C-alpha positions in Angstrom: -0.1 0.0 0.0 1.5 3.4 -0.9 2.0 6.3 1.4 -0.9 8.5 0.3 -3.3 5.5 1.0 -1.8 4.7 4.3 -2.1 8.4 5.4 -5.9 8.4 4.5 -6.4 5.1 6.4 -4.6 6.4 9.5 -6.8 9.7 9.3 -9.9 7.6 9.0 -8.8 5.3 12.1 -8.5 2.1 10.0 -4.9 1.8 11.0 -4.1 1.4 14.7 -1.0 -0.8 14.8 2.2 -0.3 12.9 5.1 -2.8 13.0 8.8 -2.0 11.8 10.4 -5.1 10.7 14.1 -5.8 10.2 15.0 -8.2 7.6 18.5 -8.6 6.4 20.2 -5.1 6.5 16.9 -3.2 5.9 13.6 -2.4 7.6 10.0 -2.5 6.2 6.8 -1.4 7.6 3.6 -3.5 8.0 0.1 -2.1 9.0 -2.8 -3.9 10.6 -6.0 -3.0 8.9 -9.4 -4.5 9.4 -8.9 -6.5 6.2 -5.6 -7.8 7.4 -1.9 -6.8 7.2 -0.5 -4.7 4.5 3.1 -3.7 3.7 4.2 -0.2 2.7 4.9 0.1 -0.9 6.4 2.5 -3.4 4.6 4.2 -6.0 5.8 1.6 -8.4 4.4 -1.3 -6.2 7.6 -2.5 -4.6 8.2 -3.0 -1.0 9.4 0.3 0.5 12.6 -0.2 2.6 14.8 1.9 4.8 18.4 1.4 5.7 18.1 2.8 9.3 15.6 2.2 12.0 15.2 6.0 12.7 14.5 6.6 9.0 11.7 4.0 9.3 10.5 5.6 12.5 10.4 9.2 11.0 8.3 7.8 8.2 5.9 6.1 10.6 5.5 9.6 12.4 5.0 11.3 9.0 1.9 9.4 8.3 0.3 10.1 11.7 1.3 7.1 13.9 3.0 7.8 17.2 3.7 4.2 18.3 5.0 1.2 16.5 6.2 -2.3 17.4 9.7 -3.1 16.4 10.7 -6.8 15.3 14.5 -7.3 15.0 14.4 -11.0 14.9 15.7 -11.3 11.2 17.8 -8.2 11.3 21.3 -8.5 10.2 23.0 -5.1 10.4 26.2 -6.3 8.6 24.6 -8.3 5.9 25.5 -7.3 2.3 22.8 -7.0 -0.5 23.0 -8.4 -3.9 22.8 -5.6 -6.6 20.1 -6.6 -9.2 
């Protein structure tokens, strides 16, 4: 789900819980909606990722959410990425 849609759902009260999830060396965001969990996406439909936890947290604040759960179980800060 793209940022504009997520902001609208937050404003409408449909998103109450956000999770910042570490996977490899990056973070992505999942939001719980009444219809299930959705992942933040770019305008091109790819999963939106951040390199740092603070950047992901700032994005969560920018869409109007003040609290988030953080899952670092699969976060590997030293892991290198494959360039595709």
